[in-house]
DOVEXRO-661493 format. One record per residue (C-alpha): residue number from 1; chain; residue in three letters; x, z negated, y negated. Coordinates in steps of 0.05 Angstrom, whole numbers, always signed. Example, Ala and Ser with C-alpha at 12.3 -4.5 7.8 and 13.67 -1.06 7.14 Angstrom:
ATOM | seq | mol | type | east | up | north
ATOM | 1 | A | Ala | +246 | -156 | +90 .
ATOM | 2 | A | Ser | +273 | -143 | +21 .
END
This chain:
ATOM | seq | mol | type | east | up | north
ATOM | 1 | A | Met | -349 | -204 | -221 .
ATOM | 2 | A | Glu | -292 | -177 | -264 .
ATOM | 3 | A | Ile | -225 | -163 | -232 .
ATOM | 4 | A | Arg | -161 | -128 | -253 .
ATOM | 5 | A | Cys | -141 | -60 | -225 .
ATOM | 6 | A | Pro | -80 | -71 | -179 .
ATOM | 7 | A | Thr | -46 | -8 | -206 .
ATOM | 8 | A | Cys | -55 | -8 | -281 .
ATOM | 9 | A | Arg | -83 | -80 | -292 .
ATOM | 10 | A | Ala | -145 | -53 | -329 .
ATOM | 11 | A | Arg | -206 | -98 | -326 .
ATOM | 12 | A | Val | -258 | -74 | -275 .
ATOM | 13 | A | Val | -330 | -96 | -262 .
ATOM | 14 | A | Trp | -330 | -100 | -186 .
ATOM | 15 | A | Glu | -403 | -82 | -178 .
ATOM | 16 | A | Gln | -399 | -21 | -224 .
ATOM | 17 | A | Ser | -334 | +11 | -196 .
ATOM | 18 | A | Pro | -341 | +64 | -143 .
ATOM | 19 | A | His | -265 | +61 | -135 .
ATOM | 20 | A | Arg | -258 | -14 | -125 .
ATOM | 21 | A | Pro | -213 | -49 | -127 .
ATOM | 22 | A | Phe | -183 | +6 | -170 .
ATOM | 23 | A | Cys | -210 | +28 | -238 .
ATOM | 24 | A | Ser | -206 | +103 | -224 .
ATOM | 25 | A | Glu | -190 | +156 | -172 .
ATOM | 26 | A | Arg | -122 | +165 | -205 .
ATOM | 27 | A | Cys | -103 | +92 | -194 .
ATOM | 28 | A | Lys | -123 | +97 | -121 .
ATOM | 29 | A | Ala | -79 | +159 | -113 .
ATOM | 30 | A | Val | -20 | +125 | -147 .
ATOM | 31 | A | Asp | -27 | +66 | -99 .
ATOM | 32 | A | Leu | -31 | +112 | -38 .
ATOM | 33 | A | Gly | +31 | +148 | -64 .
ATOM | 34 | A | Arg | +68 | +81 | -67 .
ATOM | 35 | A | Trp | +50 | +66 | +6 .
ATOM | 36 | A | Leu | +70 | +136 | +27 .
ATOM | 37 | A | Ala | +137 | +130 | -10 .
ATOM | 38 | A | Glu | +146 | +63 | +27 .
ATOM | 39 | A | Asp | +149 | +24 | -38 .
ATOM | 40 | A | Tyr | +104 | -27 | -4 .
ATOM | 41 | A | Arg | +121 | -53 | +65 .
ATOM | 42 | A | Val | +89 | -99 | +114 .
ATOM | 43 | A | Pro | +142 | -146 | +146 .
ATOM | 44 | A | Val | +152 | -137 | +221 .
ATOM | 45 | A | Trp | +171 | -197 | +264 .
ATOM | 46 | A | Asp | +224 | -177 | +314 .
ATOM | 47 | A | Glu | +230 | -233 | +366 .
ATOM | 48 | A | Ala | +300 | -211 | +382 .
ATOM | 49 | A | Asp | +326 | -215 | +311 .
ATOM | 50 | A | Gly | +280 | -269 | +284 .
ATOM | 51 | A | Ala | +240 | -265 | +220 .
ATOM | 52 | A | Pro | +266 | -221 | +162 .
ATOM | 53 | A | Asp | +286 | -283 | +122 .
ATOM | 54 | A | Gly | +317 | -317 | +184 .
ATOM | 55 | A | Asp | +258 | -365 | +196 .
ATOM | 56 | A | Ala | +217 | -364 | +259 .
ATOM | 57 | A | Pro | +149 | -331 | +256 .
ATOM | 58 | A | Pro | +90 | -381 | +249 .
ATOM | 59 | A | Asp | +60 | -405 | +313 .
ATOM | 60 | A | Leu | -9 | -372 | +310 .
ATOM | 61 | A | Glu | -39 | -418 | +363 .
ATOM | 62 | A | Lys | -25 | -479 | +320 .
ATOM | 63 | A | Leu | -59 | -445 | +260 .
ATOM | 64 | A | Cys | -125 | -433 | +296 .
END
């Protein structure tokens, strides 16, 4: 299976890449640096304030 590196968008053969889903150690390090610099963030649901966009969080019991 062929995918694209999430950092540089180069084509990567999944089975042959020891750095998957990245194409190289460098792209892995760049991605880690972005997480550490907080360029990527995981949204946090605060029940007191509501969802970040003002909507209520999904009811997980209804989804299962």
